C-alpha positions in Angstrom: 136.9 65.4 153.1 138.9 68.6 153.6 137.7 71.6 151.6 140.1 73.4 149.2 141.1 76.9 149.9 139.0 78.1 147.0 135.9 76.4 148.4 136.5 77.9 151.8 136.8 81.4 150.3 133.5 80.8 148.4 131.8 79.9 151.7 133.4 83.0 153.3 131.8 85.1 150.6 128.3 83.6 151.3 128.7 84.3 155.0 129.9 87.9 154.3 126.9 88.5 152.0 124.6 87.1 154.7 126.0 89.5 157.3 125.7 92.4 154.9 122.1 91.7 154.1 121.2 90.8 157.7 122.7 93.9 159.2 121.2 96.1 156.6 117.7 94.6 157.3 118.2 95.1 161.1 119.6 98.6 160.8 116.8 99.7 158.5 114.0 99.1 161.1 114.3 102.5 162.9 114.5 104.4 159.6 111.2 102.9 158.3 110.2 100.8 155.3 111.8 103.2 152.8 115.2 102.2 154.1 114.7 98.5 153.3 117.1 98.0 150.5 116.1 94.4 150.1 112.6 95.4 149.1 113.9 98.3 147.1 116.2 96.1 145.1 113.4 93.6 144.5 111.0 96.3 143.5 113.6 97.7 141.1 114.0 94.2 139.6 110.3 94.1 139.1 110.2 97.5 137.5 113.1 96.7 135.1 111.9 93.3 134.1 110.4 93.3 130.5 106.6 92.8 130.4 106.7 89.4 128.7 109.0 88.0 131.4 106.7 89.3 134.1 103.8 87.7 132.3 105.7 84.4 132.2 106.5 84.6 135.9 102.8 85.2 136.8 101.8 82.3 134.5 104.3 79.9 136.0 104.1 80.9 139.7 100.7 82.7 139.9 100.2 84.3 143.3 103.6 82.9 144.5 105.5 85.1 142.0 106.8 87.4 144.8 108.1 84.5 146.8 109.9 83.2 143.8 111.4 86.6 143.1 112.6 87.0 146.7 114.2 83.5 146.7 115.7 84.1 143.2 117.3 87.3 144.3 118.8 85.7 147.4 120.2 82.8 145.4 121.7 85.3 142.8 123.4 87.2 145.6 124.8 84.1 147.2 126.1 82.8 143.8 127.8 86.2 143.0 129.3 86.5 146.5 130.7 83.0 146.3 132.2 83.3 142.8 133.8 86.7 143.5 135.1 85.7 147.0 136.8 82.7 145.4 139.4 85.2 144.0 139.6 87.4 147.2 143.1 87.9 148.4 144.8 90.6 150.6 146.0 92.4 147.5 143.2 91.6 145.2 139.9 92.3 147.0 137.6 91.0 144.2 134.9 89.8 146.6 135.0 93.0 148.7 134.6 95.1 145.6 131.6 93.0 144.6 130.0 93.6 148.0 130.7 97.3 147.7 129.1 97.4 144.3 126.1 95.5 145.6 125.9 98.1 148.4 125.9 100.9 145.8 123.2 99.2 143.8 121.1 98.8 147.0 121.6 102.5 147.9 120.6 103.5 144.3 117.5 101.3 144.6 116.5 103.0 147.9 116.9 106.4 146.4 114.9 105.4 143.3 111.8 104.9 145.3 109.4 107.8 145.6 109.8 108.0 149.4 113.5 107.3 149.6 115.9 109.9 151.1 119.7 110.1 151.7 119.1 109.2 155.3 117.5 106.0 154.2 120.8 104.9 152.6 122.5 104.7 156.0 121.5 101.1 156.8 122.7 99.9 153.4 126.1 101.6 154.0 126.4 100.0 157.5 125.5 96.6 156.2 127.9 96.9 153.2 130.8 97.9 155.5 130.1 95.0 157.8 130.0 92.6 154.9 133.3 93.8 153.6 134.9 93.6 157.1 133.7 90.1 157.6 135.0 88.9 154.2 138.4 90.6 154.8 138.6 89.0 158.2 137.7 85.5 157.1 140.1 85.6 154.1 143.0 87.4 155.9 144.5 84.3 157.3 144.0 85.4 160.9 141.5 82.6 161.3 142.6 79.2 160.3 145.9 80.3 158.7 147.4 76.9 158.9 149.6 77.6 162.0 149.4 75.1 164.8 147.0 76.2 167.5 148.2 75.8 171.1 144.9 74.2 172.0 145.3 71.6 169.4 142.2 72.8 167.4 142.4 72.2 163.7 142.8 75.6 162.0 140.5 74.6 159.1 137.9 73.7 161.6 138.2 77.0 163.3 137.6 78.8 160.0 134.6 76.6 159.2 133.1 77.3 162.6 133.7 81.0 162.2 132.0 80.9 158.7 129.1 79.0 160.1 128.8 81.3 163.1 128.8 84.5 161.0 126.4 82.9 158.5 124.1 82.3 161.4 124.5 85.9 162.6 123.6 87.2 159.2 120.5 85.0 158.9 119.4 85.8 162.4 119.9 89.5 161.8 117.8 89.4 158.6 115.0 87.4 160.1 115.0 89.4 163.3 115.0 92.7 161.4 112.1 91.5 159.2 110.0 90.4 162.2 110.8 93.6 164.1 109.9 95.8 161.1 106.7 93.9 160.5 105.7 94.4 164.2 106.8 98.0 164.4 105.4 99.3 161.1 102.3 97.1 160.7 98.9 98.7 160.5 97.2 95.5 161.6 96.1 97.2 164.9 94.9 100.3 162.9 92.8 98.0 160.8 91.4 96.2 163.8 90.1 99.4 165.2 88.5 100.6 161.9 84.7 100.3 161.9 83.1 100.1 158.4 80.3 102.7 158.0 76.8 101.3 157.5 76.0 101.3 153.7 73.6 104.0 152.6 72.8 101.8 149.6 73.3 98.1 150.6 73.9 95.5 148.0 70.8 93.5 147.0 70.5 90.2 148.9 72.2 87.2 147.3 69.7 84.6 146.2 70.9 81.1 147.3 70.1 79.9 143.8 73.2 81.6 142.5 75.0 78.4 143.7 74.0 75.5 141.5 73.1 72.3 143.4 75.9 69.8 143.5 78.6 72.3 142.7 80.5 73.0 146.0 83.3 75.0 144.4 83.8 77.7 143.5 81.5 79.5 145.8 79.7 82.6 144.5 81.4 84.9 147.0 85.2 84.4 147.4 86.5 84.6 150.9 89.1 87.3 151.7 91.7 84.5 152.4 91.1 82.9 149.0 90.8 86.1 146.9 93.6 86.2 144.3 96.4 88.7 144.7 98.5 90.0 141.8 100.4 93.3 142.2 103.9 94.7 142.0 104.3 95.3 145.8 107.2 93.0 146.9 106.5 94.3 150.5 102.9 95.0 151.4 102.6 98.8 152.0 101.5 99.8 155.5 99.3 102.9 155.4 97.1 103.9 158.3 93.7 105.7 158.2 95.3 108.8 159.7 98.1 108.9 157.2 96.0 108.2 154.2 95.2 111.1 151.8 93.7 111.0 148.3 94.8 113.9 146.1 92.7 114.7 143.0 94.4 117.0 140.5 95.4 117.6 136.9 92.7 118.6 134.4 90.2 119.7 137.1 88.7 123.0 138.1 90.4 122.8 141.5 92.5 120.3 143.3 91.1 118.4 146.3 92.7 116.3 148.9 90.5 113.9 150.9 91.2 112.4 154.3 88.9 109.8 155.8 87.1 112.4 157.8 86.2 114.1 154.5 84.4 111.1 153.2 81.7 111.0 155.9 79.2 113.1 154.0 79.3 110.9 150.9 76.9 108.0 150.3 78.3 104.6 151.3 77.8 102.1 148.6 77.9 98.3 148.9 78.3 96.4 145.7 79.2 92.8 144.6 81.8 92.9 141.9 83.9 90.2 140.2 87.6 91.2 139.6 89.7 89.6 137.0 93.5 89.9 136.3 94.6 90.5 132.7 97.2 87.8 133.3 94.5 85.1 133.9 95.1 82.4 131.3 92.2 80.5 129.8 90.9 78.3 132.6 93.0 80.2 135.2 92.1 81.1 138.8 93.1 84.8 138.8 89.5 85.8 139.2 87.4 86.3 142.4 84.1 87.7 143.5 83.5 89.8 146.6 81.1 92.3 148.3 82.8 95.7 148.3 82.0 98.7 150.5 83.0 102.2 149.6 82.3 105.5 147.9 81.4 106.3 144.3 84.5 107.6 142.5 82.3 109.9 140.4 81.2 111.6 143.6 84.8 112.3 144.6 85.7 113.5 141.1 82.6 115.7 140.8 83.7 117.9 143.6 87.0 118.6 141.7 85.2 119.4 138.4 86.5 117.4 135.5 87.7 119.2 132.3 85.8 118.0 129.2 89.1 117.1 127.5 90.2 114.7 130.2 89.7 111.1 129.1 91.9 109.2 131.6 92.5 109.0 135.3 96.0 108.1 136.3 95.7 106.5 139.7 98.8 106.0 141.9 99.5 103.7 144.8 101.6 104.7 147.8 104.3 102.4 146.4 104.4 104.2 143.1 102.3 101.8 141.0 100.1 103.5 138.4 97.0 102.5 136.4 95.3 104.4 133.6 91.4 104.2 133.7 89.0 105.7 131.2 87.1 108.6 132.7 83.8 107.2 131.6 84.4 104.0 133.5 84.7 106.0 136.7 81.8 108.3 136.1 79.1 106.2 134.4 76.4 104.1 136.0 78.6 101.1 136.8 79.4 102.7 140.2 83.2 102.4 140.3 84.2 102.5 144.0 86.9 103.9 146.2 86.5 100.7 148.3 87.3 100.6 152.0 85.7 97.3 152.9 85.7 93.7 151.5 83.1 91.1 152.4 81.9 93.1 155.4 85.3 93.7 156.9 87.9 96.5 156.4 90.1 95.8 153.4 92.8 93.2 154.1 96.1 94.9 154.2 97.4 92.9 151.2 94.3 93.9 149.2 94.8 97.6 149.6 93.9 98.8 153.2 92.8 101.5 153.8 91.5 102.3 150.3 91.6 100.9 146.8 89.8 101.2 143.5 87.2 98.7 142.3 85.9 99.3 138.8 83.5 96.8 137.2 84.2 95.6 133.7 87.9 96.4 133.5 90.9 94.2 134.1 92.8 95.1 137.2 95.9 96.5 135.5 93.9 99.5 134.4 91.5 99.9 137.3 92.2 98.1 140.6 94.9 100.3 142.2 95.5 99.3 145.8 96.7 101.6 148.6 95.6 104.4 146.2 96.7 108.0 147.2 96.5 110.0 144.0 94.1 110.5 141.1 95.3 112.7 138.2 92.9 113.7 135.5 94.8 113.6 132.2 94.7 112.1 128.7 95.8 108.8 127.2 97.9 110.7 124.7 99.8 112.4 127.5 100.4 109.8 130.2 101.3 106.1 130.3 100.6 103.8 133.3 102.8 101.0 134.7 101.6 98.1 132.5 100.9 100.1 129.4 104.5 101.2 129.3 105.4 97.5 129.1 103.2 96.7 126.2 99.7 96.1 127.5 96.8 97.9 125.8 95.6 101.3 127.2 92.0 100.2 127.9 91.3 96.8 129.3 87.6 95.7 129.0 87.1 92.2 130.3 86.4 89.6 127.6 83.6 87.0 127.7 85.2 83.9 129.2 84.3 80.7 131.0 86.0 77.9 133.0 85.6 74.3 133.9 86.2 73.7 137.6 84.8 70.1 137.9 86.2 67.8 136.8 89.9 68.5 137.5 92.4 68.0 134.7 93.4 64.3 134.5 90.7 63.2 137.0 89.5 59.6 137.0 85.8 59.0 137.7 83.7 55.9 138.1 80.9 55.2 135.7 77.5 56.6 136.8 75.9 60.1 137.2 78.2 63.0 137.8 77.8 66.8 137.9 80.3 69.0 136.1 80.5 72.8 136.7 82.4 76.0 136.7 82.0 79.8 136.1 81.5 82.2 133.3 81.9 86.0 133.3 81.4 89.1 131.1 81.4 91.9 133.6 79.0 94.8 132.8 77.4 92.7 130.1 76.4 89.6 132.1 76.1 85.9 131.0 73.0 84.7 129.1 73.9 81.0 128.4 76.7 78.5 128.9 77.2 75.5 126.7 79.4 72.4 127.2 80.7 69.8 124.8 81.9 66.4 125.9 84.1 64.6 123.4 84.1 60.9 123.5 86.9 58.6 122.3 84.8 57.9 119.2 84.7 61.5 118.0 83.3 65.0 118.6 80.5 65.7 120.9 77.7 68.3 120.4 77.2 71.6 122.3 74.6 71.2 125.0 73.1 73.9 127.3 74.4 73.9 130.9 72.2 74.8 133.9 72.9 78.2 135.2 72.8 79.5 138.8 70.7 82.5 139.3 72.1 85.8 137.8 73.0 88.2 140.5 74.1 91.1 138.3 76.0 91.9 135.1 79.0 92.8 137.2 79.5 89.3 138.7 80.4 85.9 137.4 77.7 83.3 136.9 78.1 79.7 138.1 77.0 76.8 135.9 76.5 73.0 136.2 76.0 70.1 133.9 74.6 66.7 134.9 76.1 63.9 132.9 75.9 60.1 132.8 79.4 58.7 132.7 79.0 55.4 130.8 81.7 55.1 128.1 85.1 54.1 129.5 88.1 55.9 128.3 89.4 59.5 128.1 87.0 62.4 127.5 87.3 66.1 127.1 84.8 68.6 128.4 84.9 72.1 126.8 82.9 75.2 127.8 81.8 78.4 126.1 79.6 81.3 127.2 77.3 83.8 125.5 76.9 87.2 127.1 73.8 89.3 127.3 74.7 91.2 124.1 74.5 87.9 122.2 78.3 87.7 121.7 79.6 84.1 121.9 82.9 83.5 123.6 85.5 83.3 120.9 87.4 80.1 120.2 90.4 82.1 119.0 93.4 81.5 121.2 95.1 84.7 122.5 97.8 85.1 125.2 97.1 87.5 128.1 99.3 90.2 126.5 98.2 92.7 125.4 94.6 92.8 126.4 93.6 89.5 128.0 93.6 85.8 127.1 90.8 84.2 125.0 89.8 80.7 123.8 87.7 77.9 125.0 88.7 76.0 128.2 88.8 72.2 128.0 89.6 69.6 130.6 90.6 66.0 130.0 89.2 63.3 132.3 88.9 59.5 132.3 85.9 57.3 132.9 87.0 54.0 134.5 
């Protein structure tokens, strides 16, 4: 079926937008990551999105939130390009104006980044001009204007082929630019050559009894590949050891800037710590446990001399993200780390290579700054960090929580002996007991003690298991609650992650067949 003229103009708009984006991506490679307007626009969208909407996105898409954003932005651009191009004419360049405005928005986004300069706008200008030129060409009537072609080729087909070809050029340019940029600016080789220093104070050995028998997952130590990742970096920052600097300033006796060579005289600490995201819902998987290698933050701060009035450290990532951490959490006996290693390897790039913060007992939004380059000593009544500006609480102590991992929600199981299990956590306080309740179709069950894996430390989660005889057919619900070492029982009160972390008992429905 032949397409209408309006439909063809809409397709022309999509092709023009693809060329604009692709050429911009390709032209940005020689200028560096700061010139990538695609990433800049995505980052600006993240920054401008209200806190509750961000929380909803994390809840719906978990660690795939950035992929969803990237796809959503591309779809929005395609829709806008198509709708505006539908009204593009020689005398009324509606679609061209839309591409021009999009280019201005991209340039503004580039300049809004901390590292953006006027030179970094050049690729966006080039891509915008190319996009407008393509749209004007496709809608000018020079291709497929309805005049008979001497070769006998259908003019509508010629236009369709031109649109398809230019769309392909745009996609190929974008993909090629992304791959070229990744190869050119990647610090993967730098990471490969980095040798972790031997710990001065190694972590205590892990007793195999931390893993309850019959509970294959989760494992006590989370692999680097499986460790959760939630951050605001749409494009993973690429920062080499040689480029990395950590500036400590603000309410200090004197400013200090550290490079990697300046860390060699400090004690190297190895510590097992469980990290938790404040966006983790009850029963969620935004929590992981790893062995971290690094330097005590308090040793770094001590050399600068902290003013007594300072009660907050505002840490800043190379991409501009900020977190506000209580000074006491970085200077007390919990051994907060400037981490450079994870599970015996240099930090994975997506987890903060070459250096990040790891602070036991606090949710990541106030403590776990990746790619950290700046520590400012200040006060909570003077400065606001990224998430606190959006409505989260200033201080984020981790709540006592627990989770059922086995059985899975909705799982069917045959009658007979089974082993249920999961994890519980209360970082810096530790877990004393875990109880489970299995409700039968006939009514409420009673709380029964679960078997606990060995306790490694108060800074790590604790795995639990519960043997049960599945005998009564029908649907059942298993619910779990934990008690920490202070004697505080996990609350049943249901709270959303905003503003200071979710709470409530986790329950899972399953069926005995």
